[in-house]
C-alpha positions in Angstrom: 74.0 53.8 147.4 75.6 52.0 144.4 74.3 52.9 141.0 74.2 49.2 140.2 72.2 48.2 143.3 68.7 47.0 142.6 66.3 49.5 144.3 63.9 46.9 145.6 62.6 49.1 148.3 61.8 51.8 145.8 59.9 49.5 143.5 57.9 48.1 146.4 57.2 51.6 147.7 56.0 52.8 144.3 53.9 49.6 143.9 52.1 50.0 147.2 51.6 53.8 146.8 49.8 53.2 143.5 47.8 50.3 145.0 46.6 52.7 147.6 45.9 55.4 145.0 48.3 57.8 146.9 50.4 60.4 145.2 54.0 61.2 146.2 52.8 64.5 147.5 50.1 62.9 149.6 52.4 60.3 151.1 55.1 63.0 151.8 52.5 65.1 153.6 51.3 62.1 155.6 54.9 61.4 156.6 55.8 65.0 157.2 58.5 64.6 154.6 59.1 66.1 151.1 58.0 64.9 147.7 61.7 65.1 146.7 62.6 62.6 149.4 59.8 60.2 148.4 61.0 60.4 144.8 64.6 59.7 145.9 63.4 56.6 147.9 61.5 55.3 144.9 64.4 55.8 142.6 66.9 54.2 144.9 68.8 57.4 145.5 68.1 57.4 149.2 67.8 54.7 151.9 65.1 55.1 154.5 65.7 54.9 158.2 63.9 52.0 160.1 61.4 54.4 161.8 60.6 55.8 158.3 59.9 52.3 157.0 57.6 51.7 159.9 55.8 55.0 159.3 55.4 54.2 155.6 53.9 50.8 156.4 51.4 52.5 158.7 50.6 55.2 156.1 50.0 52.6 153.4 48.1 50.4 155.8 50.2 47.3 155.1 49.7 44.0 156.9 52.4 42.0 158.5 53.4 40.1 155.3 53.7 43.2 153.1 55.4 45.2 155.9 57.9 42.3 156.2 58.8 42.6 152.5 59.2 46.4 152.8 61.4 46.1 155.9 63.6 43.3 154.2 63.9 45.4 151.0 65.2 48.3 153.1 67.7 46.1 154.8 66.0 45.8 158.2 64.7 42.8 160.1 60.9 42.6 160.0 59.2 43.0 163.4 56.6 40.3 163.6 54.2 40.0 166.5 53.8 36.7 168.2 50.4 35.1 167.8 48.4 32.5 169.7 47.9 29.5 167.6 45.0 28.5 169.9 43.2 31.8 169.4 39.7 31.6 167.8 40.8 33.4 164.6 43.2 30.5 163.8 40.5 27.8 164.0 40.7 27.4 160.2 44.5 27.0 160.4 44.3 24.4 163.1 41.8 22.5 161.0 44.0 22.7 157.9 47.1 21.6 159.6 45.3 18.8 161.4 44.1 17.5 158.0 47.7 17.7 156.7 49.0 15.7 159.6 46.3 13.0 159.1 47.2 12.8 155.4 50.8 12.1 156.3 49.9 8.8 158.1 51.6 6.3 158.1 54.6 8.6 158.3 55.5 10.3 161.6 54.8 14.0 161.5 54.5 17.0 163.9 53.5 20.6 163.7 55.8 23.0 165.6 56.4 26.7 166.0 59.6 28.6 165.2 61.1 27.6 168.6 60.4 24.0 168.0 57.5 23.8 170.5 55.1 21.1 169.5 51.6 22.1 168.6 50.2 18.9 167.0 51.3 15.4 166.3 49.9 12.6 164.1 49.1 9.0 165.0 52.2 7.7 163.2 54.5 9.9 165.2 53.0 8.6 168.5 53.1 5.0 167.2 56.7 5.3 166.1 58.3 7.2 169.0 56.5 5.4 171.8 58.6 2.4 170.7 61.7 4.5 171.0 61.2 6.4 174.3 58.1 4.9 175.8 54.6 6.2 176.1 55.0 8.1 179.3 58.1 9.9 178.2 56.6 10.7 174.9 53.6 12.4 176.5 56.0 14.8 178.3 57.7 15.9 175.1 57.1 19.6 174.6 59.9 20.8 172.3 60.8 19.0 169.1 64.4 20.3 169.0 65.1 19.2 172.5 63.5 15.9 171.8 65.9 15.4 168.8 68.8 16.0 171.0 68.2 12.7 172.8 70.5 9.9 171.7 68.6 8.0 168.9 71.0 5.1 168.4 70.5 3.1 171.5 70.1 -0.6 170.6 71.7 -0.1 167.2 74.1 -2.6 165.9 77.8 -2.4 166.9 80.6 -1.2 164.7 80.6 0.9 161.6 76.8 1.3 161.4 76.6 2.8 164.9 79.6 5.1 164.1 77.9 6.3 161.0 74.7 6.9 162.9 76.6 8.8 165.5 78.2 11.1 162.9 74.8 11.6 161.2 73.2 12.5 164.5 76.0 14.9 165.5 75.6 16.7 162.1 71.9 17.1 162.9 72.7 18.5 166.3 75.1 21.0 164.8 72.5 22.2 162.2 69.8 22.7 164.9 72.2 24.5 167.1 73.4 26.7 164.2 69.7 27.6 163.5 69.1 28.6 167.2 72.4 30.5 167.4 71.9 32.6 164.3 68.3 33.3 165.1 69.5 34.6 168.5 72.1 36.8 167.0 69.8 38.1 164.3 66.7 38.8 166.4 68.2 39.2 169.9 65.2 37.0 171.0 65.8 35.9 174.6 64.1 32.6 173.9 66.5 31.8 171.1 69.4 32.9 173.2 68.3 30.5 175.9 67.8 27.7 173.4 71.3 28.2 172.0 72.9 28.1 175.4 71.0 25.0 176.5 71.6 23.1 173.3 75.3 24.0 173.2 75.7 22.4 176.7 74.5 19.1 175.5 77.3 16.6 176.2 77.2 15.0 172.7 77.4 18.3 170.8 80.8 18.3 169.1 83.1 21.1 170.1 83.5 22.2 166.5 79.8 22.2 165.9 79.9 25.6 164.2 82.5 24.5 161.8 80.6 21.3 161.1 77.3 23.2 160.5 79.1 25.6 158.2 80.0 22.7 155.9 76.4 21.5 155.8 74.1 23.2 153.4 70.7 23.8 155.1 67.9 22.1 153.2 64.2 21.4 153.8 65.0 17.7 153.4 68.0 15.8 154.7 68.9 12.2 155.7 68.9 11.0 159.3 69.4 7.7 161.0 67.1 6.5 163.7 67.0 3.3 165.8 63.5 1.7 165.8 62.9 -1.6 167.7 66.6 -2.1 168.0 67.2 -1.7 164.2 69.1 1.2 162.7 67.0 2.7 159.9 67.6 5.6 157.4 65.0 8.3 156.9 64.4 11.5 154.9 63.6 14.3 157.3 61.4 16.8 155.5 60.2 20.2 156.8 57.4 22.2 155.2 56.7 25.8 156.1 53.1 26.6 157.0 52.2 30.3 156.4 53.3 33.0 154.1 55.2 32.1 150.9 58.5 33.6 149.9 60.9 35.5 152.1 58.1 36.7 154.4 57.6 33.1 155.5 60.7 33.4 157.6 59.6 36.5 159.5 55.8 36.6 159.4 53.8 35.0 162.2 52.6 32.4 162.7 55.9 30.8 161.7 55.0 27.1 161.7 56.5 24.0 160.2 55.4 20.4 159.6 58.2 18.0 160.1 57.9 14.5 158.7 60.0 11.3 158.7 59.9 9.2 155.5 61.7 5.8 155.5 64.4 5.4 152.9 63.5 1.8 152.5 60.4 -0.4 152.9 61.3 -1.9 156.3 59.1 0.4 158.3 55.4 -0.8 158.6 53.2 1.1 161.0 49.9 -0.1 159.7 49.3 -2.5 162.6 50.4 0.0 165.2 48.0 2.6 163.8 45.1 0.2 164.5 45.8 0.2 168.2 44.7 2.8 170.8 47.1 5.8 170.6 47.1 8.8 172.9 49.1 11.9 173.3 48.2 15.4 174.7 48.8 16.9 171.2 47.0 14.1 169.2 43.6 15.5 168.2 42.1 12.7 166.1 
């Protein structure tokens, strides 16, 4: 290990050992290791194996968030367990996210998991997109990423505006596909592998999508163009993580995100549409 490397794992290990009131000797005995090795780990003179990191997490009784930090500090991918968002213990989280979606009206917003599967939508999302794809088709939407892969510029004006919209949309496709591809390679998750294969076969994905995506910096907010009632409009697409903060938010379950569209201008007015009857299987208010 380099003498200049920051021994993050060692600092975290020492921190949690002291929080638990455990000496190096006691931890070494628990792990069937040596005090010398624990000292080397804490001083950054040794790198733990992945099984040892898991054993340390168990010995120190760390939850998923804190185990994730320890795994990441050691250079390993955290092993998070999938959770059921509909389970009784997440009733409070469902309530909190529902209030967040309601607060985002009159702007279209959805709650989705890490695979893009829709969990909740707000009234503005239903009001907006039923004008784009129709009420029946909207009710059948289950995955937000797959939904975004549908062509959004139908009915847009001819010429340069449509060409610009096409380029913007292809950039978005490239970024989503890059997300799925790298998650698949990083985690070897069969769901992400399937997503990457399916999305890559979309007829409008540019052949050089990986090169395009590599030139686009991933951000929680970016501009998109969307056709609404035959008019091409510009939006800010904003994603907010729901769950742990910091690096653990990318590995700890439930990995949820709220995605919202904010119009760049003042031409979108959903106030009247929100007064009508709106229904969707994932609209809960």
